[in-house]
DSSP file (Angstrom, degrees, kcal/mol; ACC not computed):
  #  RESIDUE AA STRUCTURE BP1 BP2  ACC     N-H-->O    O-->H-N    N-H-->O    O-->H-N    TCO  KAPPA ALPHA  PHI   PSI    X-CA   Y-CA   Z-CA
    1    1 A M              0   0    0      0, 0.0     2,-0.8     0, 0.0     0, 0.0   0.000 360.0 360.0 360.0 120.2   87.0   49.1  103.2
    2    2 A K    >   -     0   0    0      1,-0.2     3,-1.5     2,-0.0     4,-0.3  -0.759 360.0-160.9-104.3 112.3   88.6   47.9  100.0
    3    3 A L  G >> S+     0   0    0     -2,-0.8     3,-2.5     1,-0.2     4,-0.7   0.883  85.0  67.3 -55.0 -44.0   86.6   45.1   98.3
    4    4 A S  G 34 S+     0   0    0      1,-0.3    -1,-0.2     2,-0.2     3,-0.2   0.721  90.0  63.9 -52.5 -24.9   89.6   43.9   96.2
    5    5 A S  G <4 S+     0   0    0     -3,-1.5    -1,-0.3     1,-0.2    -2,-0.2   0.640 103.3  49.1 -76.3 -14.6   91.4   42.7   99.2
    6    6 A F  T <4 S+     0   0    0     -3,-2.5    12,-3.9    -4,-0.3     2,-0.3   0.584  84.4 104.9 -91.2 -18.3   88.7   40.1   99.8
    7    7 A I  E  <  +A   17   0A   0     -4,-0.7    10,-0.3    10,-0.2     3,-0.1  -0.552  35.0 171.8 -73.6 127.0   88.5   38.6   96.3
    8    8 A I  E     -     0   0A   0      8,-2.4     2,-0.3     1,-0.5     9,-0.2   0.823  67.5 -19.1 -93.1 -48.7   90.0   35.3   96.0
    9    9 A A  E     +A   16   0A   0      7,-1.3     7,-3.2     2,-0.0    -1,-0.5  -0.962  62.5 175.5-157.7 156.2   88.8   34.3   92.4
   10   10 A E  E     +A   15   0A   0     -2,-0.3     2,-0.2     5,-0.2     5,-0.2  -0.956   6.4 179.4-162.7 152.4   86.2   35.4   90.0
   11   11 A N        -     0   0    0      3,-2.3     3,-0.2    -2,-0.3    -2,-0.0  -0.763  56.9 -73.3-140.2-168.7   84.9   34.8   86.6
   12   12 A E  S    S+     0   0    0     -2,-0.2     3,-0.1     1,-0.2     0, 0.0   0.643 129.3  39.2 -70.3 -10.2   82.1   36.2   84.4
   13   13 A N  S    S+     0   0    0      1,-0.2    52,-3.7    51,-0.1    53,-0.5   0.749 121.7   9.7-106.3 -30.2   79.5   34.0   86.5
   14   14 A W  E     - B   0  64A   0     50,-0.3    -3,-2.3    -3,-0.2     2,-0.4  -0.940  52.4-145.7-153.0 163.9   80.6   34.2   90.1
   15   15 A V  E     -AB  10  63A   0     48,-2.4    48,-2.6    -2,-0.3     2,-0.4  -0.998  14.9-157.2-135.7 136.6   83.0   36.0   92.6
   16   16 A A  E     -AB   9  62A   0     -7,-3.2    -8,-2.4    -2,-0.4    -7,-1.3  -0.929  16.4-175.6-118.2 140.1   84.5   34.2   95.5
   17   17 A L  E     -AB   7  61A   0     44,-3.2    44,-2.7    -2,-0.4     2,-0.9  -0.908  33.5-124.0-140.0 159.3   85.7   36.1   98.5
   18   18 A N  E     - B   0  60A   0    -12,-3.9    42,-0.2    -2,-0.3   -11,-0.0  -0.816  36.3-153.5-102.8  90.4   87.5   35.7  101.9
   19   19 A K  E     - B   0  59A   0     40,-2.8    40,-2.2    -2,-0.9     2,-0.2  -0.473   9.0-137.2 -70.4 129.7   85.0   37.3  104.3
   20   20 A P    >   -     0   0    0      0, 0.0     3,-1.3     0, 0.0    37,-0.1  -0.551  27.1 -94.7 -83.9 153.6   86.6   38.7  107.4
   21   21 A S  T 3  S+     0   0    0      1,-0.2    35,-0.3    -2,-0.2    34,-0.1  -0.358 111.7  33.4 -56.9 141.9   85.1   38.2  111.0
   22   22 A G  T 3  S+     0   0    0     33,-2.2     2,-0.4     1,-0.3    -1,-0.2   0.380  91.9 105.9  86.1  -0.5   82.9   41.3  111.8
   23   23 A L  S <  S-     0   0    0     -3,-1.3    -1,-0.3    32,-0.6     2,-0.2  -0.891  71.3-123.2-102.7 138.8   81.6   42.1  108.3
   24   24 A L  B     -d   35   0B   0     10,-0.9    12,-3.1    -2,-0.4    13,-0.3  -0.545   7.4-144.7 -74.1 143.2   78.1   41.2  107.6
   25   25 A S  S    S+     0   0    0     28,-0.5    12,-2.1     1,-0.2    -1,-0.1   0.943  86.4   5.3 -71.1 -48.5   77.5   38.8  104.5
   26   26 A I  S    S-     0   0    0     10,-0.2    -1,-0.2    27,-0.2    10,-0.1  -0.921 101.0 -77.2-132.5 153.6   74.2   40.6  103.6
   27   27 A P        -     0   0    0      0, 0.0     2,-0.1     0, 0.0     7,-0.1  -0.195  44.1-128.8 -55.3 144.1   72.6   43.7  105.0
   28   28 A D    >   -     0   0    0      5,-0.2     3,-1.2     1,-0.1     7,-0.0  -0.338  35.7 -89.3 -85.1 173.2   70.8   43.4  108.2
   29   29 A R  T 3  S+     0   0    0      1,-0.3    -1,-0.1     2,-0.1     0, 0.0   0.782 129.1  49.1 -54.7 -29.4   67.2   44.7  108.6
   30   30 A M  T 3  S-     0   0    0      1,-0.0    -1,-0.3     0, 0.0     0, 0.0   0.740  91.6-152.8 -85.1 -18.8   68.3   48.0  109.6
   31   31 A G    <   +     0   0    0     -3,-1.2    -2,-0.1     1,-0.1     4,-0.1   0.739  58.5 118.6  57.9  27.6   70.7   48.3  106.6
   32   32 A K        +     0   0    0      2,-0.1     2,-0.2     0, 0.0    -1,-0.1   0.777  55.6  70.7 -92.5 -29.9   72.9   50.7  108.5
   33   33 A D  S    S-     0   0    0      1,-0.1    -5,-0.2   -10,-0.0     2,-0.1  -0.529  89.7-104.3 -85.2 155.1   76.3   48.6  108.5
   34   34 A V        -     0   0    0     -2,-0.2   -10,-0.9    -7,-0.1     2,-0.3  -0.484  41.6-169.0 -73.9 147.7   78.4   47.9  105.6
   35   35 A S  B  >  -d   24   0B   0    -12,-0.2     4,-2.0    -2,-0.1   -10,-0.2  -0.926  35.0-115.1-135.1 158.9   77.9   44.3  104.3
   36   36 A L  H  > S+     0   0    0    -12,-3.1     4,-3.0    -2,-0.3     5,-0.2   0.956 118.0  54.1 -63.4 -45.4   80.0   42.3  101.7
   37   37 A K  H  > S+     0   0    0    -12,-2.1     4,-2.2   -13,-0.3    -1,-0.2   0.854 106.1  51.1 -60.5 -30.0   76.8   42.2   99.5
   38   38 A S  H  > S+     0   0    0      2,-0.2     4,-1.3     1,-0.2    -1,-0.2   0.905 111.7  46.6 -71.6 -41.4   76.5   46.0   99.6
   39   39 A L  H  X S+     0   0    0     -4,-2.0     4,-1.8    -3,-0.2     3,-0.3   0.907 111.4  52.0 -71.7 -41.2   80.1   46.5   98.6
   40   40 A L  H  X S+     0   0    0     -4,-3.0     4,-3.8     1,-0.2     5,-0.4   0.945 106.7  54.3 -53.3 -47.3   79.6   43.8   95.8
   41   41 A I  H  X S+     0   0    0     -4,-2.2     4,-1.4     1,-0.3    -1,-0.2   0.771 102.3  57.7 -62.0 -32.7   76.5   45.8   94.5
   42   42 A E  H  < S+     0   0    0     -4,-1.3    -1,-0.3    -3,-0.3    -2,-0.2   0.935 117.9  32.1 -59.6 -46.3   78.7   49.0   94.2
   43   43 A K  H  < S+     0   0    0     -4,-1.8    -2,-0.2    -3,-0.2    -3,-0.1   0.952 135.8  22.7 -80.6 -46.4   81.2   47.2   91.8
   44   44 A Y  H  < S-     0   0    0     -4,-3.8     2,-1.8     1,-0.2    -3,-0.2   0.608  78.5-152.0-105.5  -6.6   78.8   44.7   90.0
   45   45 A K  S  < S+     0   0    0     -4,-1.4     2,-0.5    -5,-0.4    -1,-0.2  -0.549  82.4  54.0  72.5 -84.7   75.2   46.2   90.3
   46   46 A D        +     0   0    0     -2,-1.8     2,-0.3    -3,-0.1     0, 0.0  -0.673  69.2 156.3 -83.3 124.0   73.5   42.9   90.1
   47   47 A I        -     0   0    0     -2,-0.5     2,-0.5     2,-0.0    18,-0.2  -0.994  24.8-151.4-147.8 142.7   74.7   40.2   92.6
   48   48 A Y  E     -C   64   0A   0     16,-3.4    16,-2.4    -2,-0.3     2,-0.5  -0.920  17.5-123.6-122.1 136.4   73.0   37.2   94.0
   49   49 A T  E     +C   63   0A   0     -2,-0.5    14,-0.2    14,-0.2     3,-0.1  -0.628  26.6 174.0 -76.0 122.4   73.5   35.6   97.4
   50   50 A V        -     0   0    0     12,-0.8     2,-0.3    -2,-0.5    -1,-0.2   0.873  68.9 -22.4 -92.1 -46.7   74.4   31.9   97.2
   51   51 A H        -     0   0    0     11,-0.6    -1,-0.4   -26,-0.0     2,-0.3  -0.916  63.3-130.5-154.4 173.5   75.0   31.4  101.0
   52   52 A R        -     0   0    0     -2,-0.3     2,-0.4    -3,-0.1   -28,-0.0  -0.901   2.5-150.8-132.3 160.6   75.8   33.3  103.9
   53   53 A L        -     0   0    0     -2,-0.3   -28,-0.5     4,-0.1   -27,-0.2  -0.994  37.1-102.2-126.6 141.5   78.3   33.4  106.9
   54   54 A D    >   -     0   0    0     -2,-0.4     3,-2.2     1,-0.1   -31,-0.2  -0.146  37.1-104.5 -61.6 158.5   77.5   34.9  110.3
   55   55 A K  T 3  S+     0   0    0      1,-0.3   -33,-2.2   -33,-0.1   -32,-0.6   0.853 120.2  43.8 -56.7 -39.6   78.9   38.3  111.1
   56   56 A D  T 3  S+     0   0    0    -35,-0.3     2,-0.4   -34,-0.2    -1,-0.3   0.358  96.8  91.9 -91.8   7.2   81.5   36.9  113.4
   57   57 A T    <   -     0   0    0     -3,-2.2     2,-0.3   -34,-0.2   -34,-0.2  -0.846  60.9-155.8 -97.6 128.9   82.5   34.1  111.2
   58   58 A S        +     0   0    0     -2,-0.4     2,-0.3   -37,-0.1    -4,-0.1  -0.713  36.7  86.8-101.3 161.6   85.3   34.4  108.7
   59   59 A G  E     -B   19   0A   0    -40,-2.2   -40,-2.8    -2,-0.3     2,-0.4  -0.933  68.1 -24.3 152.1 177.4   85.7   32.4  105.5
   60   60 A F  E     +B   18   0A   0     -2,-0.3     2,-0.3   -42,-0.2   -42,-0.2  -0.565  53.3 171.5 -66.4 122.4   85.2   31.5  102.0
   61   61 A I  E     -B   17   0A   0    -44,-2.7   -44,-3.2    -2,-0.4     2,-0.4  -0.994  15.4-155.1-135.0 148.1   81.9   32.9  100.4
   62   62 A I  E     -B   16   0A   0     -2,-0.3   -12,-0.8   -46,-0.2   -11,-0.6  -0.963   4.6-167.2-126.3 141.8   80.7   33.0   96.9
   63   63 A F  E     -BC  15  49A   0    -48,-2.6   -48,-2.4    -2,-0.4     2,-0.3  -0.964  18.9-130.7-121.8 139.5   78.3   35.2   95.1
   64   64 A A  E     -BC  14  48A   0    -16,-2.4   -16,-3.4    -2,-0.3   -50,-0.3  -0.652   4.2-156.4 -94.0 146.1   76.7   34.7   91.8
   65   65 A K  S    S+     0   0    0    -52,-3.7     2,-0.3    -2,-0.3   -51,-0.1   0.512  77.2  31.0 -89.8  -8.8   76.7   37.4   89.0
   66   66 A D  S  > S-     0   0    0    -53,-0.5     4,-2.1   -18,-0.1   -18,-0.1  -0.921  81.1-112.0-150.8 163.6   73.6   36.0   87.1
   67   67 A A  H  > S+     0   0    0     -2,-0.3     4,-2.4     2,-0.2     5,-0.1   0.812 114.1  55.3 -74.7 -34.7   70.4   34.3   87.9
   68   68 A I  H  > S+     0   0    0      2,-0.2     4,-2.1     1,-0.2    -1,-0.2   0.917 111.7  42.6 -58.9 -52.1   71.5   31.1   86.0
   69   69 A T  H  > S+     0   0    0      2,-0.2     4,-3.0     1,-0.2     5,-0.4   0.942 112.3  56.0 -71.3 -47.4   74.7   30.7   88.1
   70   70 A H  H  X S+     0   0    0     -4,-2.1     4,-3.0     1,-0.2     5,-0.3   0.954 109.9  45.4 -50.4 -50.8   72.7   31.6   91.4
   71   71 A K  H  X S+     0   0    0     -4,-2.4     4,-2.4     1,-0.2    -2,-0.2   0.956 115.2  47.0 -66.1 -45.6   70.2   28.8   90.7
   72   72 A T  H  X S+     0   0    0     -4,-2.1     4,-1.8     1,-0.2    -1,-0.2   0.913 115.2  43.7 -60.7 -45.5   72.9   26.2   89.9
   73   73 A L  H  X S+     0   0    0     -4,-3.0     4,-2.3     2,-0.2    -1,-0.2   0.859 114.0  51.9 -71.8 -35.5   75.1   27.1   92.9
   74   74 A S  H  X S+     0   0    0     -4,-3.0     4,-2.2    -5,-0.4    -1,-0.2   0.892 108.5  50.8 -67.5 -36.9   72.1   27.2   95.3
   75   75 A Q  H  X S+     0   0    0     -4,-2.4     4,-2.7    -5,-0.3     6,-0.2   0.892 108.6  52.2 -67.7 -37.9   71.0   23.8   94.1
   76   76 A L  H  <>S+     0   0    0     -4,-1.8     5,-2.6     1,-0.2     6,-0.8   0.949 112.8  45.6 -58.6 -50.3   74.5   22.4   94.8
   77   77 A F  H  <5S+     0   0    0     -4,-2.3     3,-0.4     3,-0.2    -2,-0.2   0.857 113.5  47.2 -55.0 -41.5   74.4   23.8   98.3
   78   78 A E  H  <5S+     0   0    0     -4,-2.2    -2,-0.2     1,-0.3    -1,-0.2   0.924 113.1  50.3 -73.2 -40.6   70.9   22.6   99.1
   79   79 A G  T  <5S-     0   0    0     -4,-2.7    -1,-0.3    -5,-0.2    -2,-0.2   0.558 111.4-124.2 -66.5  -8.5   71.8   19.2   97.7
   80   80 A R  T   5S+     0   0    0     -4,-0.4    -3,-0.2    -3,-0.4    -4,-0.1   0.763  70.7 133.5  59.1  30.1   74.9   19.2   99.8
   81   81 A E      < +     0   0    0     -5,-2.6     2,-0.6    -6,-0.2    -4,-0.2   0.648  60.0  66.5 -75.1 -19.8   77.0   18.6   96.8
   82   82 A I  S    S-     0   0    0     -6,-0.8     2,-0.3    -9,-0.1    -1,-0.0  -0.937  85.8-137.7-104.5 125.7   79.4   21.3   98.0
   83   83 A E        -     0   0    0     -2,-0.6     2,-0.4     2,-0.0    -2,-0.1  -0.656  14.0-157.2 -84.4 136.4   81.1   20.3  101.2
   84   84 A K        -     0   0    0     -2,-0.3     2,-0.4    -4,-0.1    -2,-0.0  -0.943   5.0-163.7-117.6 139.2   81.5   22.9  103.9
   85   85 A Y        -     0   0    0     -2,-0.4     2,-0.4     2,-0.0    -2,-0.0  -0.983   1.1-163.7-128.0 136.6   84.2   22.7  106.6
   86   86 A Y        -     0   0    0     -2,-0.4     2,-0.4   -27,-0.0   -27,-0.0  -0.948   3.9-161.2-120.8 129.8   84.3   24.7  109.8
   87   87 A E        -     0   0    0     -2,-0.4     2,-0.6     2,-0.0    -2,-0.0  -0.924  10.7-152.4-107.8 143.3   87.3   25.3  112.2
   88   88 A V        -     0   0    0     -2,-0.4     2,-0.5     2,-0.0    -2,-0.0  -0.936   8.0-162.7-117.1 127.0   86.6   26.3  115.7
   89   89 A Y        -     0   0    0     -2,-0.6     2,-0.7     2,-0.0    -2,-0.0  -0.951  17.5-131.7-114.4 134.1   89.2   28.3  117.5
   90   90 A N        -     0   0    0     -2,-0.5    -2,-0.0     1,-0.1     0, 0.0  -0.725  22.0-177.6 -83.5 117.5   89.2   28.6  121.1
   91   91 A T              0   0    0     -2,-0.7    -1,-0.1     1,-0.2    -2,-0.0   0.321 360.0 360.0 -99.3   8.2   89.6   32.3  122.1
   92   92 A T              0   0    0      0, 0.0    -1,-0.2     0, 0.0    -2,-0.0   0.426 360.0 360.0 -94.0 360.0   89.7   31.9  125.8
C-alpha cells in the first residue's frame, strides 16, 4: 500500500489524504490491520489524529504534524467551524 497515492496536499503542519474504503483511519484495538495512521507514522514519526472516518467510508481526512496544529484543527472540528459533507451511494 503506497501512502503517496493517498496524499492530496500537505505542508509543514498537516497532511490531507483521500482515505479509501476498507482502510482503517487509526489502528483498531488488536493492531493487526494496516491503518492510515500507521502508514503516516512510518513516514513522519509523530502524527496527530484530528478526526476519523469509518473503515468502510472513503473521503478526505486530515492529520496534524505537530501538537499546536492538532489543537487548532481539533477545536475547529469541535466548534463545527469546518463543514463536513457526506454522500451516500446506494449499492443495491
